N, C-alpha and C positions, 0 to 999 in steps of 0.2 A: 504494500500500500504506500502511496506517496507520503512523504514526510509532512508533518503538520506544524505550522507556525502559530504559536499562541497569539490571540488577537483580542485586545492588544497584548503585547508581550508580558505586561505586568499581571495579567489575569491568569489564575491557575485553572485547571480543569474544573475544580469544584465551583469556582466563582462563575465560570461560563455556564456550567450546568444549572446553577441557581438562577442565572439570567434567563435561561430558556424555560425553567420551571415557572418563573414569574411573568414570562412573555414580555420582557422588558424591551420596548421599542427603541430605547436609546442605543442598543447594540446592533440594530438592523444595519447591514452593510459593513459592519466591522468584522464579522466572521459568519460562517455558515455552519449548520449542524447537519452532518451526514449520518444516516441511520442504516446500519448494515442489514437489518432485517427487511427493510423495504427498498433499499438501494436508492433512496430519495434524500436530497438535502433541502434544508429549510432555512428561513431567516429566524433569528432568535425569538421573534414575537409570534411565530406561527401558532394559530389557534388550535391546531391538532393536539391530540393527547401527547404528553411529554413521554419520549421514548425511555427505555431502561438505560441506565448509565453504561452497562456493558455493551450496548449496541451503538453507542455514540462515538463519533470522531469529529473533532472540530478542525475546520480549515480556514485559513486566512482569506481565501478567494474562492469564488465559484469555479474558476478555471481549475484549481487543484481538485475540487470535488468531481468535475467532469473527467479529469485525467484518471481519477481513481475509480471511475465507472458508475458514478451517481448521476441522477437526472433531477431537474428542478421540481420542487413541489408545485402541483397545480393549484393548490389552495392559497398559499401565501406568496407565490411568485417572488422568490428572493432576488431575482434580477431587477425587480422594480424598486428595491431599497436604495436610499441615498448611498453615495460612495463612502469609502472609509476615510476618516480624518487622519488615519495613521500615516498616509503617504505625505501629508504636509508636515506632520509632527516630526517625522524622521527625515534625515538628510543623507542617508546612505545610498549606495548604488541601487538597491532594490526599490526604495521610494522614488528615486529619480527616474528609474525605468518605468515605474507604474504611472507617473505623471506624464511621461512622454508617450507611453502606449495609449493612454486615455486621450491624448491630443492627436492621435492618428498617425504617429511617426512610422509605425510598422506598416500601416496600410500604404503610406506614401513612399517610404524609403526602404522597406523591408527590414529584416533583422540586422543585416550588415549596416544599414543606416543608423539604427538604434544603437548598435554596439559602437559604431564610430563616434557618435555623440557622447557616449559614456566613457570612451577611452579603453574599450576592451575588444577582444576578438569575439566573433559571433559564438564560437564554441564555448569560450570561457563564460560569456554572459549567460548563455543557455544553462550552463552547469551551475552558475551562481543562483539564478532564479529558481531552477528546479530543486536545488538543495534546500532553499529557504521557503519557497512558496508551493512546492509540489507541482509546478507547471512552468514551462519555458515561455519565452516571449511570443511564439506563435500561438500557443494555447491561450495565453492571457489576452492576446489581441482577438482571438476567435471568440472568447467569452464576452469581450467588450462589444463585438459586432452582434452577438446574440442578444445582448441587453438592448442595443439600439434598435434591432429589428423588432423585438417585443414591444418597445415603446411606440414604434411607428405602426405596428399592426393594430394595437389597441387604441391609438390616439389619433390616427389620420385615416383618410380615405384613399391613400396612395395604393396603386395596384401592387400586387405581390412582386412583380418584376422591379418596380420603382423602389419598393421597400428593400429588396435584395441589394440593389446597387447603392442605395442611400446608406445602408448599413455597412458597406464596404466589402460585400461578397463579390467574388469574381464571376459567379454564374448563379442562375436561379436554382440549378440542381444542388450546388453547394449550400445555398441558402436553405432549401427544403430539407436537406440532410441534417444540417446543423440545428435548425429549429426543432426538428423531430427528435433528434438525439438529446438536446438539452432540456426541452420542455415536455417531451413525451407525447406530443400531439403535432399534427401538421399545421402549417401557418394559418390556413383558413379556419381551423377549429380554434386556434388561439385568438384570431380576430373576432370570432363570435362572442368572446368574453368582454369586448370593449363597451364603454359607455357611449351614449349618443353625444355628438358634439356638432358644432355649427361652424366649422372652419370654412372660409371662403375657398372656392375651387382653386387648386394649385398652391394654396398656402399651407404651411406647416403650422399646426396649433397643438402644443404639447403641454402636459403638466410636468414640472421638474420637481421631483420629491425632495424633501429636506427634513431634517430633525427640528422639531419645534422647541421653544418658541423662536420666532424670526422677527428681528427689528426692522420691519419694512420701512417705517417712517425714517429711521436713520439712514438706511441704504438709499432710498429714493431722494432724501434730502441731500446726502453727500453727492450723489450723481448730479442733481440739479445745480448745486453750488459749483461743481467743477466742469460742467458740460461745455464742450467746445462747439461754438456755433457752426451750424451746417453739418457737422459730423455727428453730433449727439443731440437728442431731444429728450428732456427730462421734465417731469412734473412731480407733484406730491404723491402720485400713485402709479407712475410708469416711467420706464427708461427705454429709449430706442436709439439705435445707431446703425451705421453701415461700416463694415470692415472688409478688409482684403483677405481672402482665403485662397487656397491652392487652385481651386477651379474658377475663381473670379469673385466679384463683389457679392456680399451677402448682407441682407438687412434683417435685423431681429428686434423684437420688442419684448421686454419683461414687465409683467404686471401681476397683480394678485386678484383672485376671483372672490366671490362672496363666501366661499368656504375657507378662505385664507391660503389657498394653494398658489404657488408661483406658476404662472403660465408663460410660455414662450411662443410667440408668433414669429414666423420667419419666412423669408423668400430667398432662395439661393440660385446662383448661376448654375452650379453643378450640385445635384442631390448628394453626391459622394462626399461633400464637405459637411454634411449635417452632423455626423458624430463629433467632428472637431468643433463645430459651432456650439453644440450642446455642452461639451466639456468646458469651453471658454466662458460660456454664459454662467455655468455653475461656479467656475472659479471667480468670476467677476463679483458674484453675490455671495461667495463663500458658503455655498449650500451643502458642502460635505462636512461642515463643522459639527461638533458635539456641544451644543449650547448648554445643556443641562450640566455636563461635567465642568465646563468652563465657568458658568455662573456659580456653581457650588464651590469651586476652588477660590474664585475671587471674592465671593461674599463672606468668606471666613475672616476677612480683614475688616475691622470696624470702619475704617475710612472708606472702603469700597462698597460695603453692604448697601448703603442708600443709593449709590449709583447703579448697582446691579438691579435693585428693586425698581428703580425708575425706568431702566432700559434693559429688560430681560431679553436674552437672545441676541445680544449685540454681535455684529459681524465685522470682519476686517475686509474692506473692499479690495478685490484683486484687480486683474487687468485682462484684456483680450489680446494684447499685442505687446510683447516684451520690449521691442525696439521703440515703439511709440511711447511706452511708459518711461523709458530713460530720458527721452527728449522732453516730455512733459515735466518730469521731475527737475531737470536742469533749468527749464524756463521758469519754473515756480520758485527757484531759489531767490531769496532776498526781496521778493515782491509779494503783494497781496494776491489772494485767490482771484479776485476780480481782475486785477491787472494781468495775471497769468492767463486767464480766459481770453482777455482781449488780444494778447500777443499770439496765442495759439489759434484763435479764430482768424486773425489776419494771415497767419502762416498757412492754415488750411485753405483759406479762400484764394491765396495766391498760387499755391503749389499743389493743392489736392485735386484729384480727378473727380469730375461730376458724374453722378449716377442717377439715371431716371428710374423711378419705381413707384410703388403704391403710395409712398409717403411724399411724393413729389420729387424734387431734385435734392439729393443729398450729396455729401462730399466725403471722399475717402481721405483719411489722414495721410499727409504726403509720404511718399516713399523716402527712404533714407538717402537714396541716390539724388533725389530732387533737392533735398535740404542741403546735401553736400555741395551740389552744383550752384544752387541759387540762394542759399541761406544768407549770404552776405548782403544780397540785394533786398531781402524781405525783412529780416530781423532787425530790430532797433534796440538800443541800449548800450551799455558799456562795451567797448570793442573787445575787451578780454572775454566777456561772457559770450558774445556772439561767436568769437573764434572757438571757444570751448565747445559750444553746441554744434557748430559746423564740423569740427574735428571728430566729435563723437559720432555724428551721422556718417561721416566718411569711413570711420573704423567699422561701423555696423554694415555699411554698404559693401565694403571690399572684403569683409569677412575677417579682418584682423582682430575684431572684437566679437566674440560669440556671446549671445545672451538669450536664454530660453528658460522655460519652466523646469527643465531637466538639469540645470546647472548645479554643481556643488556650491553650497552657500559660501564657504570660506574662499574658494577660488573666484567666485563671481565678485565678491566684495573686493578682493585684492585687484582683480582686473579693472573694476570701476574706479578704485582709488588711484590707479595708475594714470587715469585720464586727467588732462588739464581741466581744472574747474570743477572737479567732483570731490567733495569732502565726505566725511562720515555720515552726515544727515542724508545726503542724496543716495549714497551707496546702500545704506540700511533701509531707506524708504523704498528703493527699488527692490531690494531683497524681500521686504515685507509684501509688496504688491505683486511681484512677478512669481516668486517661489511659494507664496502663501505661507511663509514661515510664521508660526504662531508665537514666536518668542523673540521679537525684535523690540528694542527700546530706543526711542529717539529723545534722549535727554535734553538736547538743545532746541527742540521744537517749542516755539513760543506759545502756540495755542495749547499744547499739552501741559506746559508749565503753568499756564493760567488755570487750566482745569485742575491741576494738582493743588494749587493754592486754594481753589474753591472747595476742594475735598478735604483739606487739612493734611495734605501730604507734602513733604519737602519739595519746594518749587524751584530751587536752584538746581543746575545741572548735576553737580556733584552729589547733592542730597538725594535727588530723585534716582540717580544711578545706584546709590547705596541702599535706598529703600526698596527698589523694584524687584530685586532677586527673589523676594518672598512670594512673588506672584508667578514665578517660572513654573511650567513652560508656557505661560499665557501672557507674556508681556505685550504682545501685539494687541491683544484684546484689552489689556489695561490702557494702551494708547487710545483705542477707540472710545473707551469710557471717559478718559481725560479730555479728548477732543470735544465730546458732547457735553462735558461738564463746564467747559470754558464759556463764560458769558457771551463772548462775541460770536461763538459758533452755534449757540443753541437754536438760532433761527434755521439752521440746516434741517432740523427735524420737522419743520412745518413750513416748507417753502410755498409761496403763493406766486402766481404769475405777475402780480403787481410789485412784489418786493424784490429788489436787486439782491444779488449774492453778497453775503457778508464779506467785509474786507478783513481777512485774517492774515497777519504777517507770519511768515515762516522763518526758520532759523537762518542766520547768515551762513554763507558758504564761501569757500575760496573761489575767486573768479579768475585766477591766473595760476 
């Protein structure tokens, strides 16, 4: 039988067994329960009768259960669970590989491309993942495709062929075989279990599962405060934008429905980009986080308990494009959020590609090559800062600087600090947003220090740095609470079309 990774590693067999006895939804997506007597695997909250301990094996991923000969439970559909927060919490090669597989790297570049990004040979990477997770990169990617296919079958009116290629399968036959093997039923039978929905013809309309609670007011408020004109459109209840994917431009919108679920509507140039788009939307809204565990840990501290009670389920906004995130962070240095929006809107208007679609004319954030070539003509401000931004765009465009969700955090930080004009705040802010690292502290951030003062926490950089380790490994979520606690940023939680974005100063950075 394939080896089992405890999920999370700190949990013993007994703790995981008690989780399935209590049908604890917090652990859905963090591990699966395989039952030898039925050859079925379930999510921890499955309503079926709890199996005997002697018949249970726990696996970190559904792919490992597939490889061991189990199929998904038809009752609880474990593939519909949110993703594991483990891959953001960890920074080792396994976690980095899981983030890249979810982003579609294996589908686009194959196992050799994944291995190259991680600095290993294909054989050695397969051996590493198989030893720890019980499944190699191909099996993990196959499980991810099966999850995407299930979501499309039950959530859209796409034809079976469109579902197959949207999910990344190379043929309809491969799609039929995989769905039948994983779920124990053919695709059309799986589709019969869907809810009715009212998606417009040709438009994707899906529910993105998450663990509750979810601070949607904070997420939408943050997006509205930082939205780049033409590229992004945000309100108190929705966020939409256009981004560049492998198959061409894609538009998506995130909102919540009356049941509190997160819905994603989308239109894509190539349906094969859908799995990547879903992954990036989930990372943007931090939907794989475990808010119950995070809130419980932070609320143990008297200074933070009122903040957690006021904002349960706080999230750390991610990003949909790592290169874009670096440019946005560098532009945001030393100036207010409103001023940064103005600069980025002007940059996008001058260098971004126009896209016609359902939302009218939208703009793609400029490619790095365009900023490298024309940045000096468009960007305004201190010459040293403009030069630093153009040099960073040039390094990203020519490949001398690699930046992605699969980076090693230490190496990424070192590479960013080597750039002209990038200091600790920018490097760590990018690490927080691009990698989804849950344990990043920005002690020089002025808004966070204002929030710390309001909460009764040491507000100077040295004092905050000394105080914050007690909240590890959730310092990124501490940052979110401090940002929302700052008087000047509280308007982010309830933006209105009539009110301008608040002017929040960020920490000074080196500009040369």
